[in-house]
N, C-alpha and C positions, 0 to 999 in steps of 0.2 A: 522533367516533371516527376515528382514523387508519386508513388502508388498510393491508393486508398484501399481500405478493407473491402469496399464494394467492388473495386476493379479486380482485386485478387480473386474474390469469390466468383465473379462473373466471367473470368477468363476461360474461354472454351477451347477444347482441343481442335487442332487442324490436322491436315494430312501430314505435315511436317512439324517437328518441334520448333518452338519459337520462344523468345525471351521477352520479359517485361522488365525494364530497368527501374530501380528505385533511387539510384545515385550512390556515390561513394563506394562503387564497386559491387554493390548488392543488386542481384536480379533474380527473377523467378523464371524458371524454365517450365513451359507447358508441353508435355509430351503427347503424342497421338493417342495414347491409351488413357488420357485425361489425368495422369499423374502430374502433380505440380511440386517442383523441388526448388529449394533456395540454393543459390551459389553466390560466392563472392570472389572477385579477382583482386589480387594484391601483388605488389612488387617487393621482393626482398633480395638484397645483394645483387641487384640488377636483373634478377630473373622474375618473370611473370608466373604467378601460381594461381590455382583455383582451389577453393575449399568448399566442401558441402556443408550447408548449415541446417539441413533438416527438410522434411517433407510437409507440405500443407495438406490438411488443416492442423495437424498435430503441432506444427510450428507456424504460428500466425505471423502477421506482418510485424507487430511490435516486437515479438521475441526474436524474429529474424534480424530486425534492426539492432536489437541489443547484442546479439551474437556478432553481427558485423562490426559494431562499435568496439567490441572486445578484440576482434582481429586487428582493427586499426590501432588500438591501444598497444597491443603486443608489438606490432611493426614499429610504432613510434619509440618503443622502449628497447628496440634491437632484438626482439624475440621473433623467431620464425614460427608463425602459428601452426603450420603443418607439423614441425618437429615437436612443438609443445603438445599438440594433440597426441602424437605417438607416445611421448613421455607420460602423458596422463593415462593412456591406456595401459602402459607398462606398470604404472603405479597402481592402477585399479586391479590388475591381475595378481598383485601380491596378496589380495584377499584379506588383509588385516583391517580392523575397524578404522584405524587412523588413516590408512592409505585410501580406503573407500570414502571416508569423510572428507579428506583433502580433495579428492576428485569431485565429489558431489558439490561442495561449496565453491569450487573454482569454476563450475560451469554456469552459464546464464540460467537463471531460474525465473519462470514466469511470475510477474508481479513483485519481484524482489530485485532491488538495485544491487550493484556489485559491492557498494559500501555496506549495505545491510547484511549481505551474505558474509562479508569479511568479519563483521562484528559478531554474527551468529557463530561463525567458526571459532573465533577467539574465545567465546563462552564455552564452546565444546572442548577446546584445548584445555581450558582451566578446570572444568567441572567433570569431564567425562574421560578424556584420553588417558589420564594417569592410571585409571583402573581398567578401561576397556580397550585402550588403544592397540595393544599388542595381540589382542584376541582375534582369531580368525572369525569372520562374520558368520560362517556356517556352524560355529560352535556356541554362539551366544544364546543363552536361555533367558526366559523371563526373570528368573531369580537373580541373574547377573545384573540385569537392568535395575531391579528393585534395590539391590545393595548400593548401587551408585546413587539412586534417588534418595535413599535413606541418609546417606552421608550429607547430601545437600540440605535435606530437611533438618538434620541435627543442628545445623548452624542457623536455623530460622529462615533460610532463604527459600520460602515456599513458591514464590513466583518463578525463581530460577529453576526449581525442581520441575515445575510444570513445563517450562520452555525446553528443558533438557529432555524430558520425556518426548516432547514433540520432535526435537532435533534428532534424537536417536532413532525414532520411527522413520523420519525422512531418509536418513542414511541407510537404514536396514531395508526399506522398500526399494531404494536405489540399488542396493546389493541384489535383491531378489530379481529386479528387472534386468540386471546384467548377468544373471545366472550364477552368482557367487554365494547365494544363500537360498534355502528352501522356503523360509517364511520370516515374517517380521515379528519378533518376540514381544513388541509393545502392543500388538493387537489384542492380547489377552490381559492387558493391565488397566482396563477401564475401572476407575474407582480406586486405584491403588494410592492416589494422592488425596483421598477423601478427607484425611485428617488435616489437610493444609488449611491455613487460615485464609478466609476470603478477604481480599483487599478491594477497596472501592477507590475509584479515582477521586482525588480531592476536587471539590466544586463549591462555588459560592451560590447560595440560593436565597439569601436575604436581599430584597430589592435595594435597600439603601447601600449595601456593600457592593452590589452590582454596579450602581451608579459610580461609586469610587473607582472600581476596576475600569470602567469604560473611560473615565476621565484620565486615568493613569495610562491607558492604551493610547489615547490621543496625544499624550505627552511623550510617547516613546521616541528615543533619539537614535535608534539603530538604523540599519539599511532600509531603503524605501521598499524593497521587495518584502522583507520580513514585516515591516510596519503594515503594509497592505494585507498580508496574510493574517496578521494578528487582529486587524480591524474586521476582516471578513469572517473570522472564526465564530464569533457569537451569533452572527446573522444567519449562518447556514447550518451550524452545529452538526457537522459531519465528523467522521473519525479523522484524527490528525493526519494519518497516512493518506487518506483520500483528499484532504485539503492540499497537502504539499505536492501531490502528484496530479493536481488539477491541470487538464490540458485545454488549450484554446479550441481545439477541434471539437470538444465536447460542450463548449459554451455557445449559446445562441443569445446574443445580446438583444436582438430584435424581439424574439419570443420571450425574453426574460426567463430563461431556464438553463439549467445545467444537467446534462444526462451523463451518467457514468456507470461503471460496474462496481457494485459494492464489494469491498475487499474481503469481508467476512463470509458473506453468503453467496457471492458470485452471481447475484441477481442484478438486473438493470434497475437503475434508480433515477428519479427525477427530482431536482431541487428547484422550486420556483424561486426566482430572484427578486427580492424587494427592491424598491427604488434606491435604497441606501447601498445595497450590495452591487447593483448595476453601476452606481457612481464610482465605487472602488475599482471595479473591473475596467471601466472606461478610463479611469485615471492611469492605471498601470499598463494598459494595452500598448501605448506608444513605446514603452520601454521594453516589454517582453513579448509583444504580440507576434513578432516574426519568428519566434522560437516555438518549441513544442509545449513547454510548460508555462503556466501562468506565473508560478513562483520558482524560477530556476535557481540552481545553486550559485553561490558567490564565486566559487573557483571554476566550475564547469557549467556553462549555460545549457549544455545538452542534457544535464541531469536535474532532477528536482532538488529543491533546497533540502538541507539536512533534516532528518527526522527529529533532531533535538532542537531545531531552530525556534519553534513556538514556545517550548518550555524554557529555553534559555532567555527568550525575550520577556517572558513573564517574570523570571527571576530578576532580570535587569531592571524591571520597573518596580521591584520590591516585593514580589509575592513568593511564598514558599510553595514549591510545586509538590511537596509531600503532604502538606497539611492544609493548604488554602485553595489552590486552583491549578489544574493542569490543562493541557490542550484538549484532552478528552473530557475534562470537567465541564466544558461548554455544553455538552449534550445533556448532562444531568441538570445543569442550570436551566436550559430551555424546557426540558421535560417537566420540571417542577413548576416553574413560574408561568408557563403557558397554560397549564391546567389550573393552578391555584389562583393566579392573578387575572388571567384573561378568560377563564371559563371554557376553554376549548376541550372537546371530548377526547378522552384518552386514546381511543382508537385512531383518531385523526393524527394525533401527535406521534403515536407509535409507527404509523405508516410513513410519516415524514422522517422518522429516525431510521427507516429501512429495517425495522424489526419484523419478524414473522408474526403475523396476527391471524390465526385461523378464523374463518367465518363459517356461516351456515353452509356454504357451498364447498367448504374444505380447502379453499385456496389460501395458501399461507401468506403470500405477498403479491400485490399488484401495484406496479409503479405509478399507475394513473388513478388508483382508487382514491376517493375523496379529493380529487385534484382541485376542484373549485374551492372546497373548504380549505385546502392546504395553501392555495395561492393567497386567499384572504388572510389566513393565519400568519403566513410569513411576513406580509406587509404590516399586520397588526403588531406582530412581535418586534419588528424593526422600529416602528413608531414608538412602541412602549420603551424600548431600549434608549431611544433618543430622549424621551422624557426623563428617564432615570438618570441619564448622563447630564441632563440640564439641571438636575437637582430638584425638579418639580415634584409636588405631591401628587402621586398617581393613585386614583381610586380603583380598586379591583372590581371585578364583576360582582363579587360578593358584598361590596360596599366597604371593605376594610381599606384604610389608607396604606399605600405601599411606600 
């Protein structure tokens, strides 16, 4: 039987150490001093080995599983995980930016799939390493980082510059944590990209165009998993990364709600599920319900579908994701039309979008605030979308025909 977050949290120390198994070689050791440590057993070249995967709660259940899956992947590819770890430490000890970056992006990162980490490192290789790669991390100054960013901005790649500033900071903080550098030079660069052009995700906010989009989605001929994700996207209007990593354990079909941790703010969030959203989830459950993810990847069911899947599907049904609609654009669509056409108060919508909305008591966000209004709003929104899809003339709260 697999462990649960609650079981790990509630595991109490005893006179002797004991272990709780999660399967696939992964287990938690609970020591008499209350320390909880993750271990995994694996066999390589006929020898049984044990590898440490971190200490709880710094390494939670999901991260421990991710690390364990990486161990299994290495064994399957003929790599000894213990030897690979030693080589990684040796690489890290070189102290150059490229060696530290390679080590950082090779390790399991909370909330980041191996594929995403690989893509992020590819961007760093292209945009940063030619200029910073050979530098010792303890010699990199803010001005060195600025010069790299200015080169990127010079070609108009403002979003790439923003991402590289973030990635350089991640690598440098990793270097600091491992005693290879004294400080992160990006911490003093707030506002350095102030001249960058602000880009907005393409979105459709005209009611009749939304109707055309919904009909095109219904006609999508791709895989069933992507089709269901595409149909659910406008109904829940969460961030694309949150939709594609939706887990069955977080979905309560009886209560008609989905609870998860917001990727951007790390706060708990609640999404009331309209009848239409429940119907989609009930349809796909026989196919993916035995796995972790509602929308698993086509090549590996143990991972969520590709971060590019929704945009690729939109392109496949004829939409330009640069100028018309993106997976993220469903949020702007909902924010605009729910307020303008359905007359819902902005603060209710903002809470459902999981945005921070300070109130008189100073609380920035409460996952259950306005919950009755939000439940009603989500059903009203789903019904409104159905009418738009049917091509019916919809009269807004203000009396304008939609």
